[in-house]
MMTF fields as JSON, N, C-alpha, C and O atoms, coordinates in Angstrom:
{
  "mmtfVersion": "1.0.0",
  "mmtfProducer": "UNKNOWN",
  "numBonds": 507,
  "numAtoms": 508,
  "numGroups": 127,
  "numChains": 1,
  "numModels": 1,
  "chainsPerModel": [1],
  "groupsPerChain": [127],
  "chainIdList": ["A"],
  "bondAtomList": [4, 2, 8, 6, 12, 10, 16, 14, 20, 18, 24, 22, 28, 26, 32, 30, 36, 34, 40, 38, 44, 42, 48, 46, 52, 50, 56, 54, 60, 58, 64, 62, 68, 66, 72, 70, 76, 74, 80, 78, 84, 82, 88, 86, 92, 90, 96, 94, 100, 98, 104, 102, 108, 106, 112, 110, 116, 114, 120, 118, 124, 122, 128, 126, 132, 130, 136, 134, 140, 138, 144, 142, 148, 146, 152, 150, 156, 154, 160, 158, 164, 162, 168, 166, 172, 170, 176, 174, 180, 178, 184, 182, 188, 186, 192, 190, 196, 194, 200, 198, 204, 202, 208, 206, 212, 210, 216, 214, 220, 218, 224, 222, 228, 226, 232, 230, 236, 234, 240, 238, 244, 242, 248, 246, 252, 250, 256, 254, 260, 258, 264, 262, 268, 266, 272, 270, 276, 274, 280, 278, 284, 282, 288, 286, 292, 290, 296, 294, 300, 298, 304, 302, 308, 306, 312, 310, 316, 314, 320, 318, 324, 322, 328, 326, 332, 330, 336, 334, 340, 338, 344, 342, 348, 346, 352, 350, 356, 354, 360, 358, 364, 362, 368, 366, 372, 370, 376, 374, 380, 378, 384, 382, 388, 386, 392, 390, 396, 394, 400, 398, 404, 402, 408, 406, 412, 410, 416, 414, 420, 418, 424, 422, 428, 426, 432, 430, 436, 434, 440, 438, 444, 442, 448, 446, 452, 450, 456, 454, 460, 458, 464, 462, 468, 466, 472, 470, 476, 474, 480, 478, 484, 482, 488, 486, 492, 490, 496, 494, 500, 498, 504, 502],
  "bondOrderList": [1, 1, 1, 1, 1, 1, 1, 1, 1, 1, 1, 1, 1, 1, 1, 1, 1, 1, 1, 1, 1, 1, 1, 1, 1, 1, 1, 1, 1, 1, 1, 1, 1, 1, 1, 1, 1, 1, 1, 1, 1, 1, 1, 1, 1, 1, 1, 1, 1, 1, 1, 1, 1, 1, 1, 1, 1, 1, 1, 1, 1, 1, 1, 1, 1, 1, 1, 1, 1, 1, 1, 1, 1, 1, 1, 1, 1, 1, 1, 1, 1, 1, 1, 1, 1, 1, 1, 1, 1, 1, 1, 1, 1, 1, 1, 1, 1, 1, 1, 1, 1, 1, 1, 1, 1, 1, 1, 1, 1, 1, 1, 1, 1, 1, 1, 1, 1, 1, 1, 1, 1, 1, 1, 1, 1, 1],
  "groupList": [{"groupName": "UNK", "atomNameList": ["N", "CA", "C", "O"], "elementList": ["N", "C", "C", "O"], "formalChargeList": [0, 0, 0, 0], "bondAtomList": [1, 0, 2, 1, 3, 2], "bondOrderList": [1, 1, 2], "singleLetterCode": "X", "chemCompType": "L-PEPTIDE LINKING"}],
  "groupTypeList": [0, 0, 0, 0, 0, 0, 0, 0, 0, 0, 0, 0, 0, 0, 0, 0, 0, 0, 0, 0, 0, 0, 0, 0, 0, 0, 0, 0, 0, 0, 0, 0, 0, 0, 0, 0, 0, 0, 0, 0, 0, 0, 0, 0, 0, 0, 0, 0, 0, 0, 0, 0, 0, 0, 0, 0, 0, 0, 0, 0, 0, 0, 0, 0, 0, 0, 0, 0, 0, 0, 0, 0, 0, 0, 0, 0, 0, 0, 0, 0, 0, 0, 0, 0, 0, 0, 0, 0, 0, 0, 0, 0, 0, 0, 0, 0, 0, 0, 0, 0, 0, 0, 0, 0, 0, 0, 0, 0, 0, 0, 0, 0, 0, 0, 0, 0, 0, 0, 0, 0, 0, 0, 0, 0, 0, 0, 0],
  "groupIdList": [1, 2, 3, 4, 5, 6, 7, 8, 9, 10, 11, 12, 13, 14, 15, 16, 17, 18, 19, 20, 21, 22, 23, 24, 25, 26, 27, 28, 29, 30, 31, 32, 33, 34, 35, 36, 37, 38, 39, 40, 41, 42, 43, 44, 45, 46, 47, 48, 49, 50, 51, 52, 53, 54, 55, 56, 57, 58, 59, 60, 61, 62, 63, 64, 65, 66, 67, 68, 69, 70, 71, 72, 73, 74, 75, 76, 77, 78, 79, 80, 81, 82, 83, 84, 85, 86, 87, 88, 89, 90, 91, 92, 93, 94, 95, 96, 97, 98, 99, 100, 101, 102, 103, 104, 105, 106, 107, 108, 109, 110, 111, 112, 113, 114, 115, 116, 117, 118, 119, 120, 121, 122, 123, 124, 125, 126, 127],
  "secStructList": [7, 7, 7, 7, 7, 7, 7, 1, 1, 7, 1, 1, 7, 7, 7, 7, 7, 7, 1, 7, 7, 7, 7, 7, 7, 1, 1, 7, 7, 7, 1, 7, 7, 7, 7, 7, 7, 7, 3, 3, 7, 1, 1, 1, 7, 3, 3, 5, 7, 7, 1, 1, 7, 5, 7, 1, 1, 1, 1, 7, 1, 1, 5, 7, 7, 5, 5, 7, 1, 1, 7, 3, 3, 3, 3, 3, 3, 3, 7, 6, 6, 1, 7, 3, 3, 3, 3, 3, 3, 7, 7, 1, 1, 7, 7, 5, 7, 7, 5, 7, 1, 1, 1, 7, 1, 3, 3, 3, 3, 7, 3, 3, 3, 3, 1, 1, 1, 3, 3, 5, 7, 3, 3, 3, 3, 7, 7],
  "xCoordList": [3.264, 1.439, 0.613, 1.187, -0.941, -1.574, -3.098, -3.648, -3.617, -4.885, -5.623, -5.298, -6.876, -8.407, -8.388, -7.875, -9.073, -9.544, -10.794, -11.684, -10.856, -12.667, -12.942, -12.048, -13.741, -14.182, -15.058, -15.26, -15.341, -17.001, -18.047, -18.933, -18.001, -19.315, -18.951, -19.715, -17.652, -17.827, -16.757, -16.055, -16.486, -15.702, -15.719, -14.915, -17.174, -17.763, -18.07, -19.154, -17.617, -18.327, -17.115, -16.154, -16.815, -15.876, -16.695, -17.396, -17.468, -17.764, -17.353, -18.156, -15.81, -15.008, -14.043, -13.003, -14.048, -13.076, -13.264, -14.227, -11.785, -11.31, -10.824, -11.004, -10.187, -9.404, -8.191, -7.065, -8.256, -6.43, -6.07, -6.711, -4.794, -4.285, -3.185, -2.401, -3.047, -2.13, -1.262, -1.601, -0.477, 0.1, 1.664, 1.963, 2.486, 3.62, 4.887, 5.415, 5.715, 6.472, 7.625, 7.957, 8.316, 9.588, 10.795, 11.807, 10.392, 11.975, 10.869, 9.676, 12.055, 11.25, 11.429, 12.531, 10.281, 10.823, 11.687, 11.183, 12.92, 13.357, 13.496, 14.131, 12.828, 13.622, 11.971, 10.9, 12.009, 11.442, 10.039, 10.073, 8.665, 7.02, 7.019, 7.789, 6.313, 5.893, 4.431, 4.226, 3.681, 2.231, 2.486, 3.503, 1.489, 1.413, 0.174, -0.352, -0.562, -2.235, -2.272, -1.664, -3.221, -3.104, -4.284, -4.998, -5.052, -6.255, -6.6, -6.093, -7.363, -7.741, -8.752, -9.869, -8.687, -9.698, -10.617, -10.71, -11.525, -12.426, -11.683, -11.454, -11.722, -10.489, -8.765, -7.768, -8.728, -7.349, -6.142, -5.12, -6.228, -5.042, -4.416, -5.37, -3.297, -2.758, -2.26, -1.235, -3.79, -3.208, -2.522, -3.021, -1.127, -0.94, -1.01, -0.14, -1.968, -2.77, -1.483, -1.751, 0.206, 0.876, 0.666, 0.525, 0.551, -0.483, 1.062, 1.03, 2.346, 3.362, 3.658, 4.813, 2.313, 2.643, 1.459, 0.508, 1.267, -0.425, 0.369, 1.569, -0.996, -0.768, -2.489, -3.618, -1.776, -3.115, -2.799, -1.668, -3.416, -5.1, -5.346, -4.867, -6.281, -6.822, -7.784, -7.562, -9.412, -8.449, -8.311, -8.634, -7.289, -6.381, -6.944, -7.576, -6.639, -6.976, -5.994, -6.226, -4.72, -3.119, -2.136, -1.476, -1.698, -0.54, -1.231, -2.241, -0.224, -0.381, 1.186, 2.265, 0.69, 2.256, 2.315, 1.947, 3.097, 3.058, 4.307, 5.382, 3.813, 4.015, 4.522, 3.91, 6.23, 6.93, 7.494, 8.703, 6.844, 6.655, 8.78, 9.765, 8.231, 9.721, 10.646, 10.389, 12.524, 12.74, 12.511, 11.985, 12.817, 12.018, 13.876, 14.919, 13.368, 14.642, 14.033, 14.451, 12.488, 12.394, 10.782, 10.211, 9.853, 8.672, 8.362, 8.852, 7.436, 7.259, 5.349, 4.565, 5.235, 4.028, 3.342, 3.188, 2.511, 2.105, 0.535, -0.387, 0.254, -0.829, -1.627, -1.117, -2.912, -4.302, -2.912, -2.772, -2.513, -2.011, -0.532, -0.057, -0.237, 0.944, 1.997, 2.834, 2.547, 3.435, 3.897, 3.209, 5.733, 5.36, 5.844, 6.896, 4.985, 5.143, 5.588, 5.279, 5.937, 6.819, 7.79, 7.203, 9.324, 10.397, 10.929, 11.333, 11.237, 12.329, 12.327, 11.324, 14.026, 14.792, 13.808, 12.965, 14.126, 14.219, 14.687, 14.849, 15.162, 16.212, 15.916, 16.431, 15.368, 14.683, 13.632, 12.966, 13.441, 11.187, 11.164, 12.347, 10.809, 10.216, 8.703, 8.034, 8.77, 7.324, 7.982, 8.826, 7.362, 7.058, 6.457, 5.86, 6.503, 5.154, 5.847, 6.914, 3.879, 4.328, 3.114, 2.113, 3.654, 3.146, 2.291, 2.682, 0.779, 0.432, -0.312, -0.922, 0.022, -0.595, -0.219, -0.749, 1.004, 1.574, 0.841, 1.346, -0.267, -0.839, -2.471, -3.142, -3.155, -4.254, -5.194, -4.668, -6.709, -7.601, -7.179, -6.582, -7.6, -7.333, -7.131, -7.106, -7.011, -6.626, -5.293, -5.142, -4.305, -2.288, -2.127, -2.783, -1.538, -1.286, 0.488, 1.234, 0.296, 1.699, 2.322, 1.929, 3.59, 4.441, 5.804, 6.617, 6.016, 7.113, 7.656, 7.185, 8.915, 9.35, 10.36, 11.386, 9.537, 10.115, 11.177, 11.409, 11.782, 12.623, 11.065, 11.341, 9.923, 8.436, 8.778, 9.718, 8.678, 8.878, 7.853, 7.421, 7.403, 6.475, 5.591, 5.198, 5.1, 3.155, 3.058, 3.691, 1.994, 1.353, -0.034, -0.152, -0.823, -2.403, -1.786, -1.089, -3.469, -4.226, -4.583, -5.04, -3.904, -4.801, -5.331, -4.91, -6.547, -7.955, -7.595, -7.721, -7.022, -6.824, -7.95, -8.266, -8.353, -9.334, -9.627, -8.58, -9.928, -9.449, -11.017, -10.988],
  "yCoordList": [8.076, 8.729, 8.734, 8.465, 9.164, 7.982, 9.303, 9.129, 10.682, 11.114, 10.116, 9.845, 9.767, 9.878, 11.147, 12.028, 11.431, 12.614, 12.296, 12.72, 11.403, 10.949, 9.231, 8.601, 8.52, 8.346, 7.863, 8.328, 7.278, 7.272, 7.803, 8.025, 8.162, 8.897, 10.433, 11.331, 10.531, 11.658, 12.308, 11.479, 13.861, 14.065, 14.0, 14.035, 13.889, 14.698, 12.976, 12.766, 12.53, 10.28, 9.834, 10.498, 7.983, 7.431, 6.992, 7.834, 4.814, 5.293, 3.181, 2.331, 3.109, 1.907, 2.109, 2.502, 1.926, 2.061, 0.452, 0.061, -0.159, -1.084, -1.336, -0.583, -2.092, -2.378, -1.126, -1.586, -0.316, 0.263, 1.666, 2.707, 1.239, 1.301, 2.494, 2.215, 3.549, 5.028, 5.754, 6.396, 5.33, 5.869, 6.384, 5.951, 6.92, 7.675, 7.419, 7.276, 7.285, 6.351, 6.895, 8.01, 6.191, 6.182, 6.065, 5.73, 6.614, 7.111, 8.556, 8.656, 9.667, 11.143, 10.95, 10.564, 11.178, 10.522, 12.461, 13.584, 12.038, 13.727, 14.064, 15.116, 13.208, 13.126, 14.3, 14.203, 14.597, 15.365, 14.546, 13.518, 15.442, 14.48, 14.317, 15.02, 13.427, 13.634, 13.478, 12.757, 13.834, 13.814, 11.815, 11.345, 11.329, 10.097, 10.136, 10.922, 9.817, 8.915, 7.787, 7.41, 6.997, 5.426, 4.845, 5.834, 3.707, 3.947, 2.171, 1.144, 2.221, 0.827, 0.106, 0.528, -1.463, -1.741, -1.998, -1.317, -2.918, -3.114, -5.355, -6.157, -5.093, -6.942, -6.284, -6.76, -5.114, -5.174, -4.514, -4.424, -3.96, -4.375, -2.895, -2.143, -2.229, -0.992, -0.638, -0.892, 0.115, 0.643, 2.173, 2.909, 2.683, 3.637, 4.17, 3.723, 5.102, 6.001, 7.417, 8.592, 6.532, 7.466, 7.289, 6.197, 8.822, 8.908, 8.703, 8.736, 8.483, 8.546, 7.317, 6.901, 6.357, 4.682, 4.515, 5.198, 3.896, 3.58, 3.103, 3.349, 1.54, 0.637, 0.643, 1.128, -0.147, 0.164, -1.182, -1.593, -1.525, -1.088, -2.577, -3.707, -2.025, -2.585, -2.582, -1.973, -3.092, -5.285, -5.001, -4.005, -6.88, -7.167, -8.572, -9.247, -8.862, -10.481, -11.38, -12.449, -10.876, -11.267, -10.31, -10.435, -8.919, -8.533, -6.432, -5.859, -6.042, -4.381, -3.954, -4.456, -2.758, -1.844, -0.747, 0.418, -1.63, -0.247, 1.482, 1.245, 2.75, 3.172, 4.051, 4.042, 4.968, 4.987, 6.57, 6.789, 7.286, 9.119, 9.565, 10.296, 8.523, 8.989, 7.929, 6.966, 8.419, 7.11, 6.006, 6.148, 4.768, 3.502, 2.29, 2.277, 1.442, 0.495, -0.758, -1.14, -1.359, -2.414, -2.448, -1.784, -3.52, -4.4, -5.336, -6.413, -5.208, -6.247, -7.415, -7.157, -8.538, -8.509, -9.479, -10.358, -9.788, -10.184, -11.345, -10.596, -12.11, -13.015, -12.771, -12.035, -13.31, -12.954, -13.688, -12.883, -14.319, -15.666, -14.498, -14.566, -13.574, -12.426, -13.11, -12.21, -14.116, -15.359, -14.119, -13.671, -13.526, -12.696, -13.518, -14.153, -13.506, -13.821, -13.179, -13.912, -12.58, -11.661, -10.52, -9.823, -10.071, -9.163, -8.663, -9.59, -7.707, -6.592, -5.746, -5.173, -5.281, -4.348, -3.325, -3.584, -1.955, -0.342, -0.258, -0.39, 0.399, 1.857, 2.886, 3.495, 3.798, 5.066, 5.008, 3.975, 5.665, 6.161, 5.311, 5.567, 4.607, 3.779, 3.47, 3.61, 2.785, 1.968, 0.834, 0.69, 0.008, -1.858, -2.42, -2.385, -3.353, -4.851, -5.095, -4.782, -6.325, -7.058, -7.768, -7.221, -9.532, -10.335, -11.455, -11.924, -11.202, -12.206, -13.459, -14.267, -13.322, -15.037, -16.489, -17.59, -16.041, -17.729, -17.438, -17.716, -16.925, -16.532, -16.797, -16.668, -17.181, -17.653, -16.156, -15.049, -16.418, -14.865, -14.922, -15.836, -13.761, -13.052, -11.462, -10.682, -11.255, -10.476, -10.437, -10.961, -8.941, -9.606, -8.143, -7.308, -7.602, -6.458, -6.36, -7.113, -5.275, -4.721, -3.437, -2.271, -4.122, -2.922, -2.713, -3.612, -0.882, 0.047, 0.698, 0.927, 0.824, 0.593, 1.761, 1.542, 3.349, 3.97, 5.611, 5.524, 7.039, 7.352, 7.761, 7.736, 8.021, 8.399, 7.361, 7.751, 6.311, 5.404, 4.579, 5.019, 2.948, 1.88, 2.588, 3.556, 2.083, 2.509, 1.289, 0.534, 0.895, -0.403, -0.278, 0.928, -0.813, -0.56, -2.719, -3.616, -1.793, -3.728, -3.319, -2.342, -5.224, -5.196, -6.552, -7.625, -6.2, -7.758, -7.884, -7.12, -9.296, -10.333, -11.711, -12.724, -11.039, -12.057, -12.943, -12.892, -13.282, -14.727, -15.123, -16.037],
  "zCoordList": [16.764, 17.497, 15.628, 14.572, 15.855, 14.875, 15.416, 16.504, 14.327, 14.411, 13.034, 11.878, 14.035, 12.914, 12.507, 13.197, 11.072, 10.826, 10.828, 11.565, 9.836, 9.437, 9.204, 9.769, 8.661, 7.65, 6.629, 5.507, 6.954, 5.15, 5.332, 4.506, 6.969, 7.05, 6.898, 6.541, 7.239, 7.219, 8.231, 8.809, 8.583, 9.334, 11.174, 12.106, 10.943, 12.285, 13.105, 13.65, 13.091, 12.678, 12.94, 12.55, 14.028, 14.215, 14.671, 15.231, 14.854, 15.267, 15.96, 16.346, 15.813, 15.661, 16.454, 15.924, 17.897, 18.135, 19.291, 19.95, 19.092, 20.331, 21.065, 22.022, 21.225, 22.697, 22.385, 22.195, 22.349, 22.24, 23.109, 23.258, 23.6, 24.138, 23.829, 22.922, 24.341, 23.461, 25.228, 26.222, 24.858, 26.319, 26.074, 24.961, 26.475, 26.334, 26.247, 27.35, 25.173, 25.243, 25.568, 25.164, 26.298, 26.832, 26.538, 27.155, 24.772, 23.778, 23.914, 24.2, 23.515, 22.686, 21.642, 21.252, 20.731, 18.919, 18.591, 18.622, 18.35, 17.206, 16.629, 16.553, 15.392, 14.037, 13.311, 13.91, 12.924, 12.38, 11.694, 11.018, 12.144, 11.354, 10.523, 9.868, 9.867, 8.343, 8.666, 9.642, 8.253, 7.414, 6.604, 6.093, 6.76, 6.112, 5.693, 6.481, 5.016, 4.904, 4.398, 3.396, 5.285, 5.38, 4.927, 4.759, 4.573, 4.264, 4.998, 4.546, 5.936, 6.299, 5.773, 6.073, 4.641, 4.67, 5.36, 6.381, 5.148, 5.866, 6.766, 7.67, 5.904, 6.574, 6.918, 6.376, 7.925, 8.309, 7.748, 8.428, 6.31, 5.166, 5.368, 5.566, 5.397, 6.076, 3.963, 3.33, 3.495, 1.89, 2.145, 2.996, 1.204, 2.219, 0.72, -0.028, 0.159, -0.575, -1.201, -1.451, -1.314, -2.433, -3.373, -3.923, -4.013, -5.568, -6.933, -8.163, -5.858, -7.347, -7.225, -7.31, -6.94, -7.753, -8.625, -8.244, -9.55, -10.124, -10.708, -10.827, -11.587, -11.29, -12.882, -12.804, -14.06, -15.08, -15.676, -15.938, -15.775, -15.927, -14.284, -14.387, -12.813, -12.621, -12.063, -11.017, -12.113, -11.926, -13.093, -13.74, -13.612, -14.654, -14.892, -14.08, -16.017, -16.45, -16.854, -17.419, -16.516, -16.555, -16.399, -15.368, -17.494, -16.449, -16.218, -16.625, -15.528, -15.388, -15.366, -15.052, -15.872, -15.363, -14.645, -14.797, -13.463, -12.028, -12.897, -13.448, -12.775, -13.372, -11.771, -10.702, -12.212, -10.045, -10.101, -10.037, -10.185, -10.101, -9.384, -9.488, -8.799, -7.262, -7.65, -8.372, -6.695, -6.905, -6.209, -5.106, -6.64, -6.517, -6.29, -6.942, -4.972, -5.007, -6.059, -7.153, -4.955, -5.285, -5.17, -4.305, -6.387, -6.275, -5.825, -6.163, -4.907, -4.43, -3.972, -3.059, -4.98, -4.653, -4.245, -5.093, -2.526, -2.153, -2.281, -2.602, -2.208, -2.342, -1.139, -0.294, -0.886, -0.081, 1.429, 2.35, 1.494, 2.4, 3.294, 4.428, 2.152, 2.476, 2.013, 1.948, 1.635, 0.637, -0.398, -1.315, 0.13, -1.918, -2.945, -2.87, -4.025, -5.056, -6.121, -7.061, -6.388, -7.237, -6.688, -5.86, -6.954, -6.852, -7.69, -8.392, -8.141, -9.193, -8.619, -8.194, -8.364, -8.645, -9.314, -10.173, -8.672, -9.958, -9.037, -7.823, -11.268, -11.021, -10.718, -11.656, -9.987, -10.149, -10.796, -10.858, -11.147, -11.173, -12.674, -12.897, -13.724, -14.422, -13.658, -12.634, -15.419, -15.803, -16.311, -17.195, -15.499, -15.219, -14.809, -13.733, -15.942, -16.786, -15.357, -14.827, -14.755, -13.52, -14.449, -14.912, -14.591, -15.304, -13.31, -12.241, -14.293, -13.216, -13.516, -12.815, -15.218, -15.771, -15.019, -15.17, -14.068, -13.254, -12.093, -11.005, -12.154, -10.619, -10.483, -11.506, -9.183, -9.138, -9.35, -9.469, -9.364, -9.896, -8.485, -7.917, -8.0, -6.308, -6.3, -7.252, -5.081, -5.009, -3.411, -2.308, -4.782, -4.634, -3.822, -4.444, -2.754, -2.065, -3.532, -4.157, -3.362, -3.974, -3.852, -3.836, -3.761, -2.233, -2.903, -3.118, -3.334, -4.059, -2.523, -1.409, -3.23, -1.985, -2.785, -3.429, -2.439, -2.235, -1.535, -0.33, -2.299, -1.931, -0.727, 0.472, -1.02, 0.388, 0.928, 1.621, 1.1, 2.062, 1.158, 0.093, 1.86, 0.845, 0.582, 1.233, -0.62, -1.565, -1.584, -2.322, -0.507, -0.859, -1.862, -2.082, -2.364, -3.841, -3.245, -2.771, -4.227, -3.783, -5.265, -5.858, -5.682, -7.427, -7.577, -7.143, -8.429, -8.477, -9.922, -10.879, -9.753, -10.552, -10.855, -10.231, -12.283, -12.74, -13.713, -14.358, -13.957, -15.067, -16.131, -16.956]
}
């Protein structure tokens, strides 16, 4: 189930309706509904606005520190093609360094799997 609450023009306008199909699911969802804030960028990637994961500095020229404020299990980094370029297990909530020295300049997606679900953040690496 989804709801569009606003866009960059505010709460009253939403101009981009594509060929969406909405239908009643054949299986009823009996689990508790949980609200999740999601942002969709201009190129269609989905970013989870989880405030329990912070990255600094961003943009960066070499490395970042990822601070996780809730229990987490895994940190993964993907390049622009979707290839996983880094993976690290996380024990609990902590601050961990992620080194981009061996990677090309560009935009990377950093995903942290937390107890509240995945948090996906964009990291910009410049040289």
